[in-house]
Phi, psi and omega in degrees: 000138179284132181294346177287349177263011181240136179230158176222135179239130178172180180297152186308314182297331184274334189249342185298330179297335179293334181299327182297335180255014173088012178279142175289124187249132179233087183283127173197150175246002183259128182298318182297318178293319178298322178300313179298316179297313181300314180299321177295317181293323178298321179283345182275202186254039182263136179268325182227132176234115175270138177226135178294146185305316180299321177289320181300330179301330178266002183238021186303318181298316180293321180293320179296329180300328182252003186301328184251014174267150180297320179218148356280159173267124180258122184240128178274135180232155176294156172267187184293345180268354179122180184267143171268351180087354183290325178296313180295321180294322179295316178297317178302317179296319179294316179295318180298319179294320182287321187265331182094003179209157179273082182282351180263359182295144177272005177088353179265139174271140180208000000 
């Protein structure tokens, strides 16, 4: 996959490192601005859109709109302060739905 088909949205500290590998970077810490960017990217030619977990929390409706489309794939990533766990939980839910079991569980109930 060409890195020009990959974008990342998030706070400046979390996303600028992606620029070094040729990913399209959209720095913002504001949910409303991130929403506008995401909607533009969805209509564009992007295959993968990474969004930091804190911003994604305010964009759930927009993310759900594309959740069952083949492209783009929206992936939640931790920001520079660490993970909220929502990205991993989302992946766990998708895998559980596809496989019929929680194969990613660490065996601990929580």
